[in-house]
N, CA, C and O atoms as a DFTB+ gen file, in Angstrom:
360 C
 N C O
     1  1       0.620      -1.022       0.146
     2  2      -0.007       0.251       0.016
     3  2       0.386       1.366      -0.012
     4  3      -0.124       2.389      -0.470
     5  1       2.083       1.030       0.894
     6  2       2.821       2.478       0.883
     7  2       3.275       2.525      -0.759
     8  3       2.719       3.393      -1.431
     9  1       3.962       1.903      -1.234
    10  2       4.258       1.645      -2.768
    11  2       3.327       2.658      -3.606
    12  3       3.509       3.828      -3.941
    13  1       2.272       1.777      -3.813
    14  2       1.288       2.519      -4.420
    15  2       0.971       3.758      -4.150
    16  3       0.692       4.448      -5.131
    17  1       0.923       4.334      -2.950
    18  2       0.871       5.734      -2.281
    19  2       1.863       6.960      -3.069
    20  3       1.760       8.048      -3.637
    21  1       2.982       5.832      -2.615
    22  2       4.096       7.280      -3.351
    23  2       4.066       7.368      -4.882
    24  3       4.207       8.425      -5.498
    25  1       3.826       5.885      -5.575
    26  2       3.724       6.264      -6.663
    27  2       2.506       7.186      -7.026
    28  3       2.714       7.974      -7.949
    29  1       1.354       7.205      -6.478
    30  2       0.538       8.109      -6.583
    31  2       1.104       9.314      -6.665
    32  3       1.488       9.851      -7.705
    33  1       1.170       9.807      -5.435
    34  2       1.995      10.697      -5.183
    35  2       3.227      11.537      -5.861
    36  3       3.215      12.767      -5.812
    37  1       4.320      10.799      -6.515
    38  2       4.745      11.245      -7.789
    39  2       4.178      11.602      -9.045
    40  3       4.672      12.520      -9.700
    41  1       3.177      10.958      -9.448
    42  2       2.305      10.885     -10.636
    43  2       1.871      12.443     -10.099
    44  3       2.373      13.386     -10.711
    45  1       0.897      12.746      -8.906
    46  2       0.246      13.743      -9.029
    47  2       1.222      15.129      -8.853
    48  3       0.790      16.114      -9.452
    49  1       2.041      15.247      -8.365
    50  2       3.712      16.097      -8.265
    51  2       3.819      15.908      -9.761
    52  3       3.677      16.980     -10.350
    53  1       4.017      14.926     -10.517
    54  2       4.267      15.559     -12.056
    55  2       3.250      16.191     -12.584
    56  3       3.621      17.132     -13.287
    57  1       2.291      16.074     -12.536
    58  2       0.865      16.731     -13.205
    59  2       0.613      17.880     -12.341
    60  3       0.393      18.989     -12.828
    61  1       0.628      17.716     -11.352
    62  2       0.493      19.771     -11.029
    63  2       1.778      20.653     -10.851
    64  3       1.630      21.799     -10.428
    65  1       3.229      20.109     -11.198
    66  2       4.113      20.744     -11.916
    67  2       4.013      20.949     -13.212
    68  3       4.736      21.835     -13.666
    69  1       3.584      20.597     -13.662
    70  2       3.293      20.518     -15.254
    71  2       2.213      21.791     -15.512
    72  3       2.347      22.688     -16.344
    73  1       1.176      21.620     -14.619
    74  2      -0.057      22.408     -14.756
    75  2       0.321      23.872     -14.099
    76  3      -0.248      24.900     -14.468
    77  1       1.295      23.855     -13.132
    78  2       1.866      25.166     -12.839
    79  2       2.571      26.066     -13.314
    80  3       2.610      27.287     -13.163
    81  1       3.465      24.907     -14.264
    82  2       4.562      25.898     -14.860
    83  2       3.703      26.521     -16.206
    84  3       4.075      27.569     -16.733
    85  1       2.403      25.691     -16.750
    86  2       1.764      26.624     -17.675
    87  2       1.016      27.681     -17.208
    88  3       0.685      28.618     -17.934
    89  1       0.706      27.586     -15.960
    90  2       0.173      28.931     -15.637
    91  2       0.859      29.677     -15.362
    92  3       0.522      30.828     -15.638
    93  1       2.084      29.486     -14.729
    94  2       3.166      30.548     -15.024
    95  2       3.980      31.297     -15.847
    96  3       4.751      32.244     -15.695
    97  1       3.539      30.511     -16.898
    98  2       4.206      30.313     -18.171
    99  2       5.959      30.319     -18.195
   100  3       6.653      31.240     -18.625
   101  1       6.496      28.881     -17.545
   102  2       7.419      28.772     -17.069
   103  2       7.756      28.055     -18.193
   104  3       6.858      27.759     -18.980
   105  1       9.028      27.684     -18.434
   106  2       9.679      26.509     -19.011
   107  2       9.770      25.263     -18.211
   108  3      10.508      25.379     -17.233
   109  1       9.291      24.260     -18.345
   110  2       9.242      22.698     -18.081
   111  2       9.703      21.526     -19.104
   112  3       9.179      21.134     -20.146
   113  1      10.624      21.199     -18.568
   114  2      11.382      20.124     -19.516
   115  2      11.744      18.815     -18.415
   116  3      11.526      18.883     -17.206
   117  1      12.243      17.820     -19.003
   118  2      12.403      16.626     -18.411
   119  2      12.780      16.625     -16.913
   120  3      12.081      15.984     -16.129
   121  1      13.842      17.304     -16.492
   122  2      14.657      17.768     -15.442
   123  2      13.911      18.037     -14.222
   124  3      13.952      17.541     -13.097
   125  1      12.957      19.307     -14.955
   126  2      12.111      19.922     -13.918
   127  2      10.910      18.719     -13.750
   128  3      10.226      18.701     -12.727
   129  1      10.749      17.917     -14.619
   130  2       9.577      16.872     -13.961
   131  2       9.725      15.731     -13.427
   132  3       8.778      15.005     -13.124
   133  1      11.415      15.339     -13.186
   134  2      12.201      14.437     -12.572
   135  2      12.016      15.202     -11.025
   136  3      11.292      14.762     -10.132
   137  1      12.683      16.199     -10.958
   138  2      12.549      17.513      -9.812
   139  2      11.098      17.266      -8.923
   140  3      11.157      16.874      -7.757
   141  1       9.858      17.527      -9.572
   142  2       8.917      17.747      -9.214
   143  2       8.708      16.420      -8.684
   144  3       8.643      16.212      -7.473
   145  1       8.593      15.436      -9.637
   146  2       8.543      14.016      -8.745
   147  2       8.929      13.832      -7.707
   148  3       8.181      14.082      -6.762
   149  1      10.073      13.389      -7.505
   150  2      11.215      13.221      -6.704
   151  2      10.701      14.031      -5.088
   152  3      10.579      13.498      -3.985
   153  1      10.487      15.452      -5.483
   154  2      10.025      16.302      -4.501
   155  2       8.947      15.841      -3.870
   156  3       8.853      15.472      -2.699
   157  1       8.145      15.882      -4.699
   158  2       6.565      15.182      -4.136
   159  2       6.625      14.269      -3.673
   160  3       5.946      14.249      -2.647
   161  1       7.335      12.998      -3.966
   162  2       7.482      11.558      -2.969
   163  2       8.220      11.585      -1.648
   164  3       8.178      10.699      -0.794
   165  1       8.933      12.769      -1.590
   166  2      10.418      13.187      -0.451
   167  2       9.402      13.507       0.527
   168  3       9.126      12.868       1.543
   169  1       8.683      14.975      -0.063
   170  2       7.598      15.540       0.633
   171  2       6.567      14.485       1.505
   172  3       6.199      14.538       2.678
   173  1       6.323      13.700       0.632
   174  2       5.040      12.804       1.365
   175  2       5.686      11.838       2.179
   176  3       5.196      11.388       3.215
   177  1       6.756      11.531       1.722
   178  2       7.269      10.283       3.334
   179  2       7.760      11.513       4.312
   180  3       7.774      11.108       5.474
   181  1       8.083      12.603       4.226
   182  2       8.244      13.197       5.524
   183  2       7.192      13.458       6.452
   184  3       7.320      13.417       7.676
   185  1       5.522      13.890       5.453
   186  2       4.954      14.455       5.903
   187  2       3.880      13.138       6.571
   188  3       3.204      13.409       7.563
   189  1       3.811      11.954       6.043
   190  2       3.834      10.882       6.891
   191  2       4.163      10.602       8.060
   192  3       3.448      10.190       8.974
   193  1       5.534      10.878       8.049
   194  2       6.310      10.471       9.369
   195  2       5.875      11.394      10.520
   196  3       5.897      11.068      11.707
   197  1       5.407      12.792       9.950
   198  2       5.219      13.857      10.733
   199  2       3.694      13.356      11.381
   200  3       3.493      13.446      12.592
   201  1       2.816      12.906      10.590
   202  2       1.502      12.353      11.203
   203  2       1.778      11.550      12.091
   204  3       1.330      11.646      13.234
   205  1       2.674      10.500      11.640
   206  2       2.808       9.321      12.455
   207  2       3.135       9.874      14.082
   208  3       2.616       9.434      15.109
   209  1       3.998      10.799      13.985
   210  2       4.545      11.156      15.076
   211  2       3.877      12.228      16.116
   212  3       4.058      12.467      17.310
   213  1       2.963      12.799      15.035
   214  2       1.729      13.469      16.208
   215  2       0.845      12.217      16.676
   216  3       0.366      12.247      17.810
   217  1       0.641      11.246      15.937
   218  2      -0.294      10.276      16.193
   219  2       0.307       9.491      17.378
   220  3      -0.427       8.880      18.155
   221  1       1.611       9.513      17.505
   222  2       2.124       8.463      18.685
   223  2       1.886       9.538      19.985
   224  3       1.636       9.045      21.085
   225  1       1.952      10.703      19.869
   226  2       1.638      11.511      20.891
   227  2       0.235      12.192      20.905
   228  3       0.192      12.896      21.915
   229  1      -0.392      12.237      20.528
   230  2      -1.890      12.707      20.407
   231  2      -2.254      11.412      20.757
   232  3      -2.248      11.326      21.985
   233  1      -2.618      10.201      20.141
   234  2      -3.479       9.029      20.333
   235  2      -3.994       9.044      19.072
   236  3      -3.698       9.988      18.340
   237  1      -4.591       8.320      18.745
   238  2      -5.437       7.625      17.561
   239  2      -5.863       9.164      16.394
   240  3      -6.652      10.075      16.648
   241  1      -5.317       9.040      15.586
   242  2      -5.225      10.567      14.479
   243  2      -5.214      10.167      13.236
   244  3      -4.147       9.575      13.072
   245  1      -5.765      10.171      12.367
   246  2      -6.060       9.705      10.735
   247  2      -6.692      10.667       9.976
   248  3      -7.801      10.646       9.443
   249  1      -5.574      11.768      10.008
   250  2      -5.585      12.513       8.912
   251  2      -6.280      12.498       7.323
   252  3      -6.860      13.385       6.697
   253  1      -5.946      11.083       6.980
   254  2      -6.701      10.631       5.805
   255  2      -5.227      10.942       4.414
   256  3      -4.312      11.699       4.736
   257  1      -5.217      10.415       3.294
   258  2      -4.015      10.215       2.670
   259  2      -4.469      11.552       1.745
   260  3      -3.664      11.897       0.879
   261  1      -5.653      12.281       1.880
   262  2      -5.580      13.222       0.893
   263  2      -4.886      14.618       1.650
   264  3      -4.893      15.661       0.996
   265  1      -4.370      14.617       2.850
   266  2      -4.022      15.662       3.386
   267  2      -2.408      15.591       2.970
   268  3      -1.826      16.672       2.877
   269  1      -1.730      14.476       2.737
   270  2      -0.330      14.256       2.601
   271  2       0.023      14.259       1.152
   272  3       1.131      14.362       0.627
   273  1      -1.341      14.102       0.537
   274  2      -0.946      14.514      -1.077
   275  2      -1.052      16.157      -1.280
   276  3      -0.403      17.014      -1.880
   277  1      -2.426      16.109      -0.310
   278  2      -1.720      18.099      -0.471
   279  2      -1.272      18.879      -0.276
   280  3      -1.332      19.987      -0.809
   281  1      -0.330      18.280       1.067
   282  2       0.797      19.109       1.287
   283  2       2.199      18.844       0.524
   284  3       3.158      19.608       0.633
   285  1       2.202      17.711      -0.234
   286  2       3.292      17.065      -0.976
   287  2       3.036      18.109      -2.372
   288  3       4.043      18.647      -2.831
   289  1       2.164      18.289      -2.803
   290  2       1.704      18.596      -4.206
   291  2       1.905      20.688      -3.958
   292  3       2.443      21.471      -4.740
   293  1       1.316      20.955      -2.768
   294  2       1.566      22.304      -2.815
   295  2       3.022      22.369      -2.604
   296  3       3.397      23.384      -3.191
   297  1       3.870      21.872      -2.137
   298  2       5.280      22.196      -2.041
   299  2       5.847      22.294      -3.270
   300  3       6.908      22.883      -3.475
   301  1       4.990      21.572      -4.362
   302  2       5.822      21.866      -5.801
   303  2       5.604      23.220      -6.350
   304  3       6.382      23.957      -6.955
   305  1       4.184      23.405      -5.953
   306  2       3.647      24.757      -6.418
   307  2       4.351      26.137      -5.586
   308  3       4.210      27.271      -6.042
   309  1       4.958      25.918      -4.578
   310  2       5.469      26.573      -3.931
   311  2       6.805      26.797      -4.822
   312  3       7.102      27.824      -5.432
   313  1       7.390      25.830      -4.764
   314  2       8.984      26.186      -5.409
   315  2       8.726      26.616      -6.771
   316  3       9.697      27.128      -7.327
   317  1       7.547      26.525      -7.509
   318  2       7.534      27.026      -9.093
   319  2       7.216      28.577      -8.917
   320  3       7.597      29.524      -9.605
   321  1       6.559      28.557      -8.004
   322  2       6.360      30.261      -7.674
   323  2       7.432      31.003      -7.246
   324  3       7.496      32.164      -7.650
   325  1       8.350      30.558      -6.466
   326  2       9.521      31.165      -5.916
   327  2      10.443      31.043      -6.759
   328  3      11.457      31.732      -6.646
   329  1      10.268      29.991      -7.958
   330  2      11.669      29.943      -9.096
   331  2      10.922      30.880     -10.113
   332  3      11.733      31.608     -10.685
   333  1       9.913      31.039     -10.423
   334  2       9.182      32.099     -11.556
   335  2       9.686      33.554     -10.742
   336  3      10.546      34.169     -11.372
   337  1       9.314      34.107      -9.583
   338  2       9.665      35.268      -9.385
   339  2      10.979      35.536      -9.034
   340  3      11.412      36.682      -8.912
   341  1      11.759      34.329      -8.835
   342  2      13.519      34.731      -9.170
   343  2      13.986      35.151     -10.457
   344  3      14.828      36.018     -10.697
   345  1      13.309      34.400     -11.295
   346  2      13.610      34.577     -12.749
   347  2      13.029      35.824     -13.421
   348  3      13.393      36.356     -14.469
   349  1      12.085      36.157     -12.618
   350  2      11.407      37.696     -12.782
   351  2      12.369      38.927     -12.512
   352  3      12.415      40.089     -12.914
   353  1      13.062      38.201     -11.710
   354  2      13.711      39.732     -10.531
   355  2      15.067      39.629     -11.295
   356  3      15.959      40.072     -10.572
   357  1      15.315      39.403     -11.929
   358  2      16.584      39.042     -12.646
   359  2      17.085      39.827     -13.829
   360  3      18.131      39.498     -14.390
């Protein structure tokens, strides 16, 4: 189940990265796609560990997989927004 979640997270990161770059009118290539996918998977793992730590301290806690996907894909969007602002400033 964890592997399926990571693959789904990678696909979501890929799609969100593509859509964000199109909206911001920023170039998007294979390197960028790989970075988006890997970043989303890494943030998903970190988020899952954070939710597990909260559950250990707080007791039964089930935030749902949707929150993990939301936080992970949000990190990709923020990355592209910061990247586009940096390129416009130069």
